[in-house]
N, C-alpha and C positions, 0 to 999 in steps of 0.2 A: 081800623087799627093798622098801624104802620108795621108791617111784617119785617121790613129791613131793620127797623129800630129794635124790634123784639129779638131778632137773630143776633145783632151786634151786642145788645145788652146781655143776652143769655150767654154768649161766648165769653165776653169780658168777665162777667161775674163768676162763671164756672172756672175759667182759667185762674183768675185771681184768688178765689177762695180755696180752690184745690191746692194751689201752691202754698197758700197761707197755712192750710191744715197739715200739709206734708212737712214743711221745713220751718214753719213758725214765723216767717217774715216775708216781706215784699209783695203781699197780696194786692195792695192798692197800686204799687208801682208796676205790676203786671197788668192789672185791669185798666189803668188810666190810658196808656198808649193805645190800647185796643179801642176804648170808647172814643178817643179823640179822632179816630178815623172818620166818624160821622157826627160827633157831638161837640159842642163848645165846652171848654174846660169847666165853667160853672155847673152845667148840666151833668157832666161826668162826675164831679165832686159830690153833687146832690145824690146821685144814685149810689155811689160807693159809701157815702155816709149812712144811708138808710140800711144797707146790708151789714155795715159794721155794727149798727145798733142791734140788729137781729143776732149777730154773733156774740156781742157783748153780754146780752141778757142771759144767754145760756152759760157762758163762761163764768160770769160773776156769781150766778146761782151755785155753780159747782165749787168755786174757790172762795166763797165769802168768808169763811172762818179763818182763812190764812192771810187775808188782805190786811196790811198794816194801815189802819185808818188814819193814824197820825200823819203819815206821808201824804195820803190823799188830801187831807186838810191843808197841809203845808203847800202843796202844789196847786190847789184849786183856784185861788184868787189870781195868781200869776198866769195860769193856763187860760182862764177866762179872758184876761186882758189880751193875751197873745192871739186867742181865737178870734176875738172881735176885730183886732187889727188885721189879721190874715184874711178874714172874710171881706173887710172893706177893700183890701188890695185886690182880692179875687173879683169883686163886683165892679171896681172902677178902673182897673189897669187894662192895658192893651193886651188882647189875647195872644198875639204873636210873641210879645215879650215874656208872658207867663209860660208859654210852651217852651221857649228856649231856656227859661229859668228852671222849668221842670226837668229838661234834659240834663242841665248841669247838676241839679239835685240828685238825679238818678245815678250819674257817674260818681258823684261824691259818696253816695250811699254804697255803691259797689266797692269803692276804695276803703270805706269804713269797715265793711264786712271782710274784705280780703286782708287788711292789715290786722284786724282783730278789734275787740272792744277797747275803746280808749279809756285808760285808767287815769282819771283826773280826780284830784282832791278838791272838793268844793266846800266853801263855807256857806253860811246862810244866804249871802248875797249872790254867790255863784249858783246855788240851787234855784233861787228866784229867777235869775237870768235865764237859766236853761228851761225853767217852767214857761217863761214868756216865749222863748224861741220855739219850744216844742208846740205850744199852743198856736203860734204863728204859722208854722209849717203844716200843722193839722188843719188850720183854717184854709190855707191856700191850696195845699195839695193832698189833704186828708192823710198825711203821713208824718208824724212827729216822733215816731217811736224811738229812733236812735238817740235823740236828745234826752228823752225821758229815761232811757236805759242808763245814761251817764248820771243823771240826777238821782235816780232811785238807788243805784249801786252805792252811792256815798252814804246812804242811810240804812240800807237793808243788806245783811250779809248772808243769811240763810237762803239757799237756792229756792226752796219751795215757797217761802214767804216772798222772795223777790219776784218770782214768776207770777204769783197771785196778785201782788201789789201792782205789777205792770199791767195786768189784766184790768185791775180796778182803776188805775190812772187813765188808761185808754178808753175804758167805758165812760168815765167821767167826761173826758174830752168829747167823745161821740155824743153823749147826752146833751152837752152844752152846745155843740156845733149844730145839731139839727134845728133847734128853735132859732139860733142865730142866722142860719141859712134861710129859714122861712121869713124872718123879720127883714132880712136884707133883700128879699125878693128872688133869691137864687133857687129855693126849693118851693114847689107848689103841689097841689093835689094830683096833678098829672104824673109827677114823679112817683108819688105813692101808689097810684093805680098800676103803673107799669111794673113797679117793684113787686107788688103782690102777685102779678101774673107770672113773673120770673122766679118767685120764691121757691117753687119746687126744684129749679135748677140749682139754686143756692144750697138747698138741703142735699141734693145729689152730690154736689162738689165736696161738701163736708164729709159725707158718708164715704165716697170713693177716696178722698184724701186720707181719712183715717185708716181705710183698708190698705191702701198702697204704702202708707207710712211703714207698715210691717214688712213690706215686700221689696220696696225700692232701695237701691244702693244710694243712701242719702248723700254721701260725699260726692258721687258722680252727678247726682241730680242737682246739687247746689252749684257745682261748677258750670253745668249747662245753663242753669238759671241765671247765674251771674253774667255769662256770655250773652244771653238774650237781653238782659238788662243793659249791658254795654251798647249793644246794637240799637235798642230802642232809645236810649239816652242820646246817642250820637245822631240818630235820625231826627229827633225832636229839635236838636240844636241846629242841624243843617236845614 
């Protein structure tokens, strides 16, 4: 067993899902740069996708009755198209180009969070476009959340239903992404075995994240987090 890989994977998953639990975003963007220290991007995406599935199962179970199923159906086909395109790009593109693209994406994500949620009015075609784009970035970098936020906001106004529907959309994306990664040869049984070994670390990250959510100065934590994301994005580009 590769102890270096276990340590790297455990550190990345702990940091990513701890952050995700505390502030509700950027889990994969924290975990990815750590994983890329010793892994290729496709392998890193495979591991993150597995743990997002673990997370999604729990969240969907809790929020099922609040999820707007109409929105899920509306975004499902376009998301599947985007995911397939994204995974094809992930499989066949040059790793160096994808790392630099990830760096740009992280910096754009930070800008999106700093400026605030973009309030766009989308028609049916616009919603379909954002579904494809969200699926594409979910396939390539395992993170299409901001694009789905814009799409779902145009349909759902109630905050509780919005949150639950976002959980449902991202769970759908994760469920589609995993078999697509397997078919594309990106994900294999070795990834699953390593993920099961690291699973207790994932549980610990969620537990501690939930605990510290009550204790941490969330505003300060977000500022530090965005600063770290800026550094990691810049490092990936350079």
